[in-house]
C-alpha positions in Angstrom: -48.0 3.8 -45.9 -51.7 4.0 -45.5 -51.9 7.7 -46.3 -51.0 9.1 -49.6 -48.1 11.5 -49.0 -46.8 13.9 -51.6 -43.9 16.3 -50.9 -44.9 20.0 -50.9 -43.0 21.7 -53.7 -41.5 25.0 -52.8 -43.3 27.8 -54.4 -42.0 28.9 -57.8 -40.7 32.4 -58.1 -43.2 34.4 -60.1 -42.4 37.6 -61.9 -42.0 40.7 -59.7 -45.4 41.9 -58.7 -47.1 43.2 -55.5 -48.3 39.7 -54.6 -44.8 38.2 -54.7 -43.4 41.0 -52.6 -46.2 40.6 -50.1 -45.4 36.9 -49.8 -41.7 37.5 -49.4 -42.3 40.1 -46.8 -44.5 37.6 -44.9 -41.9 35.0 -45.2 -39.3 37.3 -43.7 -41.7 38.2 -40.8 -42.4 34.7 -40.1 -38.7 33.9 -40.1 -38.0 36.8 -37.7 -40.8 35.6 -35.4 -39.4 32.2 -35.3 -35.8 33.4 -34.6 -37.1 35.7 -31.8 -39.1 32.9 -30.3 -36.1 30.5 -30.7 -33.9 33.0 -28.8 -36.4 33.3 -26.0 -36.7 29.5 -26.0 -33.0 29.1 -25.7 -32.9 31.5 -22.7 -35.7 29.6 -21.2 -34.1 26.3 -21.5 -30.7 27.6 -20.3 -32.3 29.0 -17.1 -34.7 26.1 -16.4 -33.5 23.8 -13.6 -35.5 21.0 -15.3 -35.2 20.9 -19.2 -37.9 18.3 -19.6 -40.3 20.4 -17.6 -39.5 23.4 -19.7 -39.9 21.8 -23.2 -43.7 22.1 -23.4 -43.5 26.0 -22.9 -40.7 26.1 -25.5 -42.8 24.1 -28.0 -45.6 26.6 -27.4 -43.4 29.7 -28.1 -42.1 28.0 -31.3 -45.6 26.8 -32.3 -47.2 30.2 -31.9 -44.3 32.0 -33.7 -44.5 29.6 -36.6 -48.3 29.9 -36.6 -48.9 26.1 -36.6 -51.5 24.1 -34.6 -49.5 21.5 -33.1 -45.7 21.0 -32.2 -44.7 17.5 -31.1 -41.3 16.2 -29.8 -40.7 12.6 -30.6 -37.7 10.6 -29.3 -36.2 7.3 -30.4 -36.7 4.1 -28.6 -35.6 0.6 -29.0 -38.2 -2.1 -29.1 -38.2 -5.5 -27.5 -36.7 -7.0 -30.6 -34.3 -4.3 -31.4 -36.5 -2.3 -33.7 -36.4 1.4 -34.0 -39.4 3.3 -32.6 -40.5 6.9 -32.3 -42.6 8.0 -29.4 -44.2 11.4 -28.5 -42.6 12.7 -25.3 -43.9 16.2 -25.2 -46.4 18.2 -27.2 -48.1 21.6 -27.5 -51.5 22.2 -29.3 -53.4 25.3 -30.1 -56.9 25.7 -28.7 -59.4 23.2 -30.1 -56.6 21.1 -31.8 -56.5 17.4 -31.0 -53.3 15.9 -29.7 -50.9 14.1 -32.1 -52.3 10.6 -31.2 -53.7 8.9 -28.2 -51.4 6.7 -26.0 -48.5 7.3 -28.4 -45.9 6.8 -25.6 -47.4 3.4 -24.7 -47.7 2.5 -28.3 -44.9 4.2 -30.2 -44.6 4.2 -34.1 -42.3 1.7 -35.7 -39.9 3.3 -38.1 -40.2 0.3 -40.4 -43.7 1.5 -41.3 -42.2 4.8 -42.6 -38.9 3.6 -43.9 -38.5 6.3 -46.5 -39.3 9.2 -44.3 -37.2 7.9 -41.4 -34.3 7.2 -43.7 -34.4 10.9 -44.8 -34.6 12.1 -41.1 -31.8 9.9 -40.0 -29.7 11.2 -42.9 -30.2 14.7 -41.4 -32.7 16.1 -43.9 -36.0 17.7 -42.8 -39.1 16.3 -44.5 -42.3 18.3 -45.5 -45.5 16.7 -46.8 -49.2 17.0 -47.1 -52.0 14.5 -46.8 -53.9 14.1 -50.1 -56.8 12.1 -48.6 -58.6 11.5 -45.3 -56.6 8.5 -44.1 -54.8 8.8 -40.8 -51.3 7.6 -40.3 -49.5 7.4 -36.9 -46.6 9.6 -37.8 -48.8 12.3 -39.3 -51.0 12.8 -36.2 -54.7 13.4 -35.9 -56.2 15.7 -38.5 -52.9 16.7 -40.0 -53.3 18.7 -43.3 -49.5 19.6 -43.9 -46.5 18.7 -41.7 -42.8 19.6 -41.4 -40.5 17.1 -39.5 -37.0 18.4 -38.5 -34.5 15.8 -37.2 -32.6 16.3 -33.8 -29.1 15.1 -33.4 -27.0 15.0 -30.2 -23.3 14.4 -30.5 -23.9 13.1 -34.0 -26.6 10.6 -32.8 -30.1 10.8 -34.1 -32.3 11.0 -31.1 -35.7 12.2 -32.5 -37.7 14.8 -34.4 -39.7 18.0 -33.9 -43.0 17.9 -35.9 -44.8 21.0 -36.9 -48.5 20.2 -37.8 -51.2 22.4 -39.6 -54.6 20.9 -39.0 -56.9 23.8 -40.0 -55.4 24.6 -43.4 -53.0 23.2 -46.0 -50.1 25.5 -45.8 -46.8 25.4 -47.6 -43.5 26.0 -45.8 -40.8 27.8 -47.8 -37.1 27.3 -47.3 -36.5 30.4 -45.2 -39.2 29.3 -42.7 -37.9 25.7 -42.7 -34.4 26.9 -42.0 -35.9 28.8 -38.9 -37.8 25.7 -37.7 -34.5 23.7 -38.0 -32.7 26.4 -35.9 -35.5 26.0 -33.2 -35.1 22.2 -33.3 -31.4 22.6 -32.9 -31.9 24.6 -29.8 -34.1 21.9 -28.3 -31.5 19.2 -29.3 -28.8 21.3 -27.6 -30.9 21.5 -24.4 -31.5 17.8 -24.5 -27.8 17.2 -25.0 -27.0 19.4 -22.0 -29.4 17.5 -19.9 -27.9 14.2 -21.0 -24.4 15.5 -20.1 -25.7 16.7 -16.7 -27.3 13.4 -16.2 -24.2 11.6 -17.2 -22.1 13.7 -14.8 -24.6 13.1 -12.0 -24.6 9.4 -12.6 -20.7 9.4 -12.7 -20.6 11.3 -9.5 -23.1 9.1 -7.9 -21.2 6.0 -9.1 -17.9 7.6 -7.9 -19.5 8.4 -4.6 -20.8 4.8 -4.2 -17.4 3.4 -5.2 -15.8 5.7 -2.7 -18.1 4.7 0.0 -17.5 1.1 -0.8 -13.7 1.6 -0.9 -13.9 3.5 2.4 -15.9 0.6 4.0 -13.3 -1.9 2.8 -10.4 0.4 3.9 -12.1 0.7 7.3 -12.4 -3.0 7.6 -8.8 -3.6 6.7 -7.5 -0.9 9.0 -9.8 -2.1 11.9 -8.5 -5.7 11.4 -5.0 -4.6 11.4 -5.4 -2.6 14.6 -6.9 -5.6 16.3 -4.0 -7.7 15.2 -1.6 -5.0 16.3 -3.2 -5.1 19.7 -3.0 -8.9 20.1 -0.2 -10.1 17.8 3.2 -10.4 19.3 5.2 -11.8 16.4 6.2 -9.1 13.9 6.6 -11.5 11.1 3.0 -12.9 11.5 1.5 -9.3 11.8 3.4 -7.9 8.7 2.4 -11.1 6.8 -1.3 -10.3 7.5 -1.0 -6.6 6.6 0.9 -7.3 3.4 -1.6 -9.9 2.3 -4.4 -7.4 2.8 -2.5 -4.8 0.8 -1.8 -7.1 -2.2 -5.6 -8.0 -2.3 -6.8 -4.5 -2.0 -4.6 -3.2 -4.7 -4.4 -6.3 -6.9 -0.7 -6.5 -6.5 1.3 -9.4 -8.0 3.6 -9.6 -5.0 4.7 -7.6 -1.9 7.5 -7.4 0.7 8.1 -5.8 4.0 11.7 -5.0 4.9 12.8 -3.9 8.3 16.1 -2.5 9.6 17.7 -4.8 12.1 20.0 -2.5 14.2 21.5 -5.4 16.1 22.6 -7.1 12.9 23.2 -3.9 11.0 21.3 -5.4 8.0 18.0 -5.0 6.1 15.9 -8.0 6.5 12.7 -9.2 4.9 10.1 -10.0 7.6 7.1 -10.7 5.2 6.8 -11.7 1.6 3.6 -12.4 -0.4 3.2 -14.0 -3.8 0.2 -15.3 -5.6 -2.0 -14.4 -2.6 0.2 -16.5 -0.3 2.6 -15.5 2.5 5.9 -17.4 2.3 9.7 -17.1 1.9 11.0 -14.8 -0.9 12.8 -16.7 -3.8 15.8 -14.4 -3.4 18.0 -13.1 -0.7 16.5 -12.6 2.7 18.8 -9.8 3.9 21.5 -7.5 2.8 24.0 -5.5 5.0 23.4 -1.9 5.7 27.0 -1.0 5.0 28.2 -0.8 1.5 25.0 -2.4 -0.1 23.3 -1.1 -3.3 19.9 -1.1 -1.4 21.3 1.4 1.3 22.9 3.6 -1.3 19.6 3.8 -3.3 17.0 3.9 -0.5 18.8 4.6 2.8 17.8 8.3 2.7 14.4 7.8 1.0 11.6 9.6 2.9 8.9 9.9 0.2 7.3 7.0 -1.7 8.5 6.3 -5.3 7.4 4.3 -8.2 10.1 2.1 -9.9 9.6 1.0 -13.6 10.9 -2.5 -13.6 11.7 -2.4 -17.5 14.0 0.5 -16.9 15.9 -1.0 -14.0 19.4 -2.0 -15.1 21.2 -2.4 -11.7 20.3 -5.1 -9.1 19.2 -3.2 -6.0 18.4 -6.3 -3.8 20.1 -9.7 -4.9 17.8 -11.7 -7.1 14.7 -9.4 -7.0 15.0 -8.0 -10.5 15.2 -11.4 -12.1 12.2 -12.5 -9.9 10.1 -9.5 -11.0 10.8 -10.1 -14.7 9.8 -13.7 -14.5 6.5 -12.5 -12.9 5.9 -10.0 -15.9 5.9 -7.2 -13.5 5.8 -3.6 -14.8 6.3 -1.4 -11.7 7.0 -1.4 -8.0 5.6 1.1 -5.4 8.2 1.6 -2.7 6.9 3.2 0.6 9.4 4.0 3.3 8.5 3.3 7.0 9.6 6.6 8.6 9.7 7.1 12.3 11.4 10.1 14.0 12.8 11.3 10.6 14.6 7.9 10.1 13.7 5.0 7.8 13.1 1.8 9.8 11.9 -0.2 6.9 10.1 -0.4 3.6 6.7 -1.5 2.4 6.9 -2.5 -1.4 4.1 -3.7 -3.7 4.8 -5.0 -7.3 2.3 -4.9 -10.1 1.8 -6.4 -13.5 0.4 -3.0 -14.7 1.2 0.7 -14.5 0.3 1.5 -10.8 1.6 5.0 -10.2 -1.9 6.0 -9.1 -1.4 3.7 -6.0 1.1 6.2 -4.7 -1.7 8.5 -4.0 -3.9 5.9 -2.2 -5.0 6.9 1.3 -5.5 3.4 2.1 -1.9 2.6 1.4 -0.8 5.5 3.5 -2.8 4.1 6.4 -1.4 0.6 5.9 2.2 2.0 5.9 1.6 4.0 9.0 0.3 1.0 10.8 3.3 -1.0 9.6 5.6 1.7 10.9 3.7 1.7 14.2 4.1 -2.1 14.4 7.8 -2.0 13.8 8.4 0.7 16.3 6.2 -1.1 18.9 8.3 -4.3 18.4 11.5 -2.2 18.8 10.1 -0.7 22.1 9.1 -4.1 23.4 12.6 -5.4 22.6 14.1 -2.5 24.4 11.8 -2.9 27.3 12.8 -6.6 27.6 16.5 -5.8 27.4 16.1 -3.1 30.0 14.2 -5.6 32.3 16.9 -8.2 31.7 19.8 -5.7 32.5 18.0 -4.5 35.6 17.6 -8.1 36.8 21.3 -8.7 36.1 22.2 -5.7 38.2 20.0 -6.8 41.0 21.5 -10.4 40.9 25.0 -9.0 40.7 24.4 -6.8 43.7 23.0 -9.7 45.6 26.2 -11.8 44.8 28.5 -8.9 45.7 26.7 -8.1 49.0 26.0 -11.7 49.9 28.1 -14.5 48.5 31.3 -12.5 47.9 31.2 -10.9 51.4 30.6 -14.4 52.9 33.6 -15.8 51.2 35.6 -12.7 52.3 34.5 -13.3 55.9 35.5 -16.9 55.7 39.0 -16.0 54.5 39.4 -13.5 57.3 38.3 -16.1 59.9 40.7 -18.7 58.4 43.5 -16.2 58.7 42.6 -15.7 62.4 42.5 -19.4 63.0 45.9 -20.0 61.3 47.6 -17.8 63.9 46.7 -20.3 66.6 49.8 -22.2 67.9 48.3 -25.6 67.1 47.9 -24.5 63.4 51.5 -23.4 62.8 53.0 -26.8 63.2 54.3 -27.8 59.8 52.8 -30.9 58.3 49.9 -31.1 60.8 46.6 -32.3 59.5 44.8 -29.3 60.8 47.2 -27.0 58.8 46.7 -29.0 55.6 42.9 -28.9 56.1 42.9 -25.2 56.6 45.0 -24.7 53.5 42.5 -26.7 51.4 39.6 -24.6 53.0 41.5 -21.4 52.2 42.0 -22.5 48.4 38.3 -23.4 48.1 37.3 -20.1 49.7 39.5 -18.2 47.3 38.2 -20.1 44.4 34.7 -19.3 45.5 35.5 -15.6 46.0 37.0 -15.5 42.5 34.0 -17.2 41.0 31.7 -14.7 42.8 33.7 -11.8 41.5 33.6 -13.2 37.9 29.8 -13.5 38.2 29.5 -10.0 39.4 31.6 -8.7 36.5 29.5 -10.8 34.1 26.4 -9.2 35.3 27.7 -5.6 35.3 26.1 -3.3 32.7 28.0 -1.8 29.6 31.6 -2.3 30.7 32.5 -2.0 27.0 30.9 1.5 26.7 33.5 3.0 29.1 36.6 1.0 28.3 36.2 -0.8 25.0 36.1 -4.5 24.3 39.9 -5.1 24.4 40.3 -3.5 27.8 37.2 -5.3 29.1 38.6 -8.6 28.0 41.9 -7.9 29.6 40.1 -7.1 32.9 38.2 -10.4 32.5 41.4 -12.2 32.1 43.0 -10.7 35.2 40.0 -11.3 37.4 39.6 -14.8 36.2 43.2 -15.8 37.1 43.5 -17.8 40.4 47.1 -17.9 41.8 48.3 -21.5 42.1 45.3 -22.6 40.0 44.2 -21.2 36.7 46.1 -18.7 34.7 43.9 -16.6 32.2 45.6 -14.5 29.6 44.5 -12.1 26.9 46.1 -11.4 23.4 44.9 -8.9 21.0 45.2 -5.5 22.5 44.8 -2.5 20.2 42.4 -4.1 17.9 39.5 -1.8 17.0 36.4 -3.9 15.9 34.3 -1.1 14.4 31.3 -2.6 16.1 28.5 -0.8 18.0 29.0 -0.8 21.8 25.9 -3.0 22.0 27.6 -5.7 19.9 30.8 -5.5 21.8 28.8 -5.9 25.0 27.4 -9.2 23.7 30.8 -10.4 22.6 32.1 -9.6 26.3 29.2 -11.7 27.6 30.2 -14.6 25.3 33.7 -14.5 26.5 32.7 -14.3 30.2 30.4 -17.3 29.7 33.2 -19.3 28.0 35.8 -18.5 30.6 33.3 -19.3 33.4 32.4 -22.7 31.7 36.2 -23.5 31.3 37.0 -22.7 35.0 34.1 -24.5 36.4 34.0 -27.7 34.3 37.2 -28.2 32.3 39.8 -28.0 35.3 42.2 -26.2 33.0 45.7 -24.8 33.9 45.5 -22.1 31.2 42.7 -20.2 29.6 43.6 -18.0 26.6 41.3 -15.1 25.4 42.4 -14.1 21.8 41.3 -11.5 19.3 42.7 -11.8 15.8 42.1 -9.6 12.9 41.6 -10.1 9.0 40.8 -7.8 6.2 37.0 -8.1 6.5 36.6 -10.0 9.7 37.9 -10.4 13.2 37.7 -13.5 15.5 37.2 -13.6 19.2 38.1 -17.0 20.8 38.4 -18.6 24.3 40.6 -21.7 24.4 41.5 -23.9 27.5 43.8 -26.9 28.1 41.3 -28.8 30.2 39.7 -32.3 30.0 37.7 -31.4 27.0 34.3 -32.9 26.2 33.6 -36.7 26.2 30.8 -36.3 23.7 30.6 -34.3 20.4 30.8 -30.4 21.0 27.6 -29.8 19.0 25.6 -32.2 21.2 27.0 -30.6 24.4 26.1 -27.2 22.7 22.5 -28.3 22.4 22.3 -29.8 25.9 24.1 -27.0 27.9 22.4 -23.8 28.7 25.6 -21.8 28.7 26.7 -23.0 25.3 23.3 -22.4 23.7 23.2 -19.0 25.4 26.5 -18.2 23.6 25.2 -19.5 20.3 22.1 -17.3 20.5 24.0 -14.2 21.4 26.4 -14.7 18.5 23.6 -15.2 16.1 21.7 -12.1 17.3 24.6 -9.9 16.3 25.4 -11.6 13.0 28.4 -13.6 14.3 29.4 -17.2 13.3 29.7 -19.2 16.6 31.8 -22.3 16.6 32.9 -24.9 19.3 35.9 -27.4 19.0 36.8 -29.8 21.7 38.9 -33.0 22.2 39.1 -35.2 25.3 42.2 -34.5 27.5 43.3 -31.7 25.0 40.9 -28.9 25.7 38.1 -26.8 24.2 38.0 -23.8 22.0 35.0 -21.5 21.5 35.1 -18.8 18.7 32.9 -16.0 17.2 33.7 -14.7 13.8 32.4 -11.3 13.1 32.3 -9.1 9.9 33.8 -5.6 10.5 31.0 -2.9 10.2 30.8 0.8 10.9 29.1 1.7 14.2 
């Protein structure tokens, strides 16, 4: 250091005398003044909305109470090369006293120039010294005769010092006064700490607000995009794939799946699966039955979202999914039920490689789940509307056939009956009689076919009578005396299916009987229902001419056969056709028993 600094020794305790008592009394008074000023400074700092703005006034209160000429607050800085610096950030001076130094904030002091002093301060010890010659040193300040420097710590971190300067006289500072100065510096440090905490909280809130705004913007973009897809996308699989892909990206999920309840099949079916940011088929079972499955038992009545810890799962809820999650290194799965009208119509699930219980509370996920629920319900309504339109058209066509074609055939038969009463038609073996007989048979066949068509187009016969009775009625109406005999075997069998499924089976049987009568030229058509432990089978067999080409090829080429195949697949049945030339054809549907 350029200046010669020597620590000020604390005054030795002289023998009891009037002078020592006076000095002790002055020390106590100085200490009381400092403590009183410190208390006022503390209140001022606590009440001030701006701590930095109030510090000069606080320095003045303490400086006047300490009867010093200058009080400076220096804070630590880090230089361009990582060096530690001290810079004056606030100062109070008595009248006529020069400031600590000029442009000290622009040109702070390098601690390496005062390594010994700064080491003491950083160790938490106050330093008092006096200048023994006229040299000027940056850390001392202009005109300093004696100085006390008290370190300030915030949360255990050295952040600066408070310097107390005497410029007009050389004055020693005793231990009691120094302790009071340290208390005052501690008050300033506490205020700076509080300000730092407030700033940290403010910055955190601003950062959180910015993040929330950004998240809301992203969420709005995702929701808006999904609404646009919902308005224009007709395929549920494609729509759910887009929504699930967005969800996995937003929440950084390893994989995701959307499961929908298929009422017509009575099963839970995966309609969308995402893995590694790609939409595709799941590497495990695509569907499980509603009845008797572990999935239904666990989640069938679920109405609130849950978080599943993969490591704690011991039972396979969905075939193959537990092994898949473990190969992924997954930790947890968020399962959100798609609830509509108090009933679960599906599930939205995201799997993570981290603990993701916080995702349960995400408003964005709630919005995505609600959109998925809406999409499922709109698809259901669209399907119902389509089915209603088809059934209404069937009713209209059936009415037209009944009022038009069937009545025409009935009228022809009445006219033929009248003609056959003519004398010329009653001669046995006459060509006219034979021709009229053939015409009558054709008219009867046409009337029977028209009636079969009307019955095939009628709505919900199975709701009133049941499948077995409806099949017996079909057999009775399909019998043509002298031509085709149609029988039914299987009365009393209860399928356990929903009426809608039995209705589809009746339609398959009607189509099969109609095909046999029109194309196979059979003598006998047999409708049979047989029962096993877990399945039952509905079959229609004839002894007609059979098919000249393979049954499967005929099924692909013929509209009626392909329609039967589609109906069977829609209700979860196994459709099969067997045929041999000159022997006949057998069409069957094998169904699993389910509870309606």
